[in-house]
C-alpha positions in Angstrom: 0.0 0.0 0.0 1.4 3.4 -1.0 1.1 6.4 1.3 -0.9 8.2 -1.5 -3.6 5.6 -0.8 -3.9 6.7 2.8 -6.0 9.8 3.6 -5.4 10.5 7.3 -7.5 13.7 7.2 -10.6 11.8 6.1 -9.7 8.6 7.8 -10.0 6.5 4.7 -7.7 4.2 2.7 -7.9 3.1 -0.9 -7.6 -0.7 -1.5 -6.6 -1.9 -5.0 -7.4 -5.2 -6.7 -6.6 -6.6 -10.1 -9.0 -9.5 -9.7 -11.2 -8.1 -12.5 -12.0 -9.2 -16.0 -8.8 -8.6 -18.0 -6.7 -8.0 -14.9 -7.6 -4.3 -14.8 -6.7 -2.6 -11.5 -9.6 -1.1 -9.6 -9.7 0.7 -6.3 -12.3 1.2 -3.6 -12.2 3.5 -0.6 -13.0 2.3 2.9 -13.1 4.0 6.3 -10.4 3.4 8.8 -11.2 1.9 12.2 -9.9 4.0 15.1 -7.1 1.4 15.7 -6.0 1.4 12.1 -6.0 5.2 12.1 -3.9 5.3 15.2 -1.3 2.9 13.7 -1.1 4.6 10.3 -0.9 8.0 12.0 2.1 6.8 14.1 3.8 5.2 11.0 3.3 8.4 9.0 5.0 10.4 11.6 8.0 8.0 11.6 8.4 7.8 7.9 11.2 9.5 6.1 10.9 9.5 2.3 9.1 6.2 2.0 6.6 5.8 -0.8 5.0 2.7 0.7 3.5 2.2 4.1 5.4 -1.1 4.7 8.6 -0.6 2.8 11.4 -3.1 2.8 14.5 -1.3 4.3 17.0 -0.1 1.7 14.9 -1.2 -1.4 12.3 1.5 -1.8 9.8 -1.3 -2.6 7.0 -2.8 -0.6 7.7 -6.0 1.2 7.2 -9.0 -1.1 4.6 -11.5 0.2 7.3 -14.2 0.4 9.4 -12.2 2.9 9.4 -14.1 6.2 8.2 -10.9 8.0 5.0 -11.0 5.9 4.8 -14.8 5.3 4.8 -15.6 9.0 3.1 -12.5 10.4 -0.2 -14.3 11.2 1.6 -17.2 12.8 3.5 -14.9 15.1 0.3 -12.9 15.9 -1.6 -16.1 16.7 1.2 -17.4 18.9 1.4 -14.0 20.7 -2.3 -14.1 21.3 -2.2 -17.8 22.5 -4.7 -18.9 19.9 -4.6 -21.6 17.2 -3.1 -20.4 13.9 -5.5 -19.2 11.2 -4.7 -17.4 7.9 -5.5 -13.7 7.4 -8.0 -14.5 4.7 -10.1 -16.2 7.3 -10.8 -12.8 8.7 -12.8 -11.9 5.5 -15.0 -15.0 6.0 -15.4 -14.2 9.7 -16.4 -10.6 9.1 -18.7 -11.5 6.2 -20.8 -13.8 8.4 -21.8 -10.8 10.5 -23.5 -8.8 7.8 -27.3 -9.1 7.6 -27.4 -7.3 4.2 -25.7 -9.3 1.4 -25.3 -6.1 -0.7 -23.5 -4.3 2.1 -21.2 -7.3 2.6 -20.6 -7.3 -1.2 -19.6 -3.7 -1.1 -17.3 -4.0 1.9 -15.6 -7.1 0.5 -15.2 -5.5 -3.0 -16.9 -8.3 -4.9 -18.4 -7.6 -8.4 -20.7 -10.6 -8.3 -23.2 -11.3 -5.5 -22.5 -15.1 -5.9 -19.0 -14.6 -4.7 -20.2 -12.8 -1.6 -22.7 -15.6 -0.9 -19.8 -17.9 -0.5 -18.5 -15.7 2.2 -21.9 -15.3 3.8 -22.3 -19.0 4.1 -22.5 -19.7 7.9 -19.2 -21.3 8.7 -20.2 -22.4 12.2 -18.5 -19.4 13.7 -19.2 -18.6 17.3 -20.5 -15.0 17.0 -19.3 -14.2 20.5 -15.7 -14.5 19.4 -15.9 -11.1 17.7 -15.6 -9.4 21.1 -12.9 -11.8 22.1 -11.0 -11.1 18.8 -11.3 -7.3 19.4 -9.9 -7.6 22.9 -7.0 -9.8 21.8 -6.1 -7.5 18.9 -6.4 -4.4 21.1 -4.1 -6.0 23.6 -1.5 -6.8 21.0 -1.7 -3.4 19.2 -1.6 -1.4 22.4 1.1 -3.4 24.4 4.4 -1.7 25.0 6.3 -4.3 23.1 4.0 -4.5 20.1 5.4 -4.3 16.5 3.5 -1.1 15.9 5.2 0.7 18.7 8.7 -0.2 17.4 8.4 1.4 14.0 7.7 0.3 10.5 11.1 -1.3 9.6 12.2 -3.2 12.7 12.1 -7.0 12.3 11.7 -9.6 15.0 
């Protein structure tokens, strides 16, 4: 994600996808949660001349997905939270099951076809009380003194 896609003043962020017919890139703008805003605000204040929000040190490029820092991020977060491992994409499924309006879920998930959204809306047997638990865990991680977000954007573990 490039800094030009982050609008701190309006608390929005542009997300890009190329999963469209012909591979065309398309963006959508979403609102930032207070937690995301706080993290991006701190990262913006720490940046020097970086073009990307999460830039690999010395390269001027975003971290590749195969970089261990990115590849094992969810594993480290799950271990830190003391919960079984799950992939980041599972969060999309989890969130989608909480929408009552399929069209709203479609818009938030960025799907062109409602049938794609219906796959996400399928009840996956998720315990809906875990949303509160998930929020308290992530809040604890993102607001702890030794969290990654407090150390700065380029420090590795």
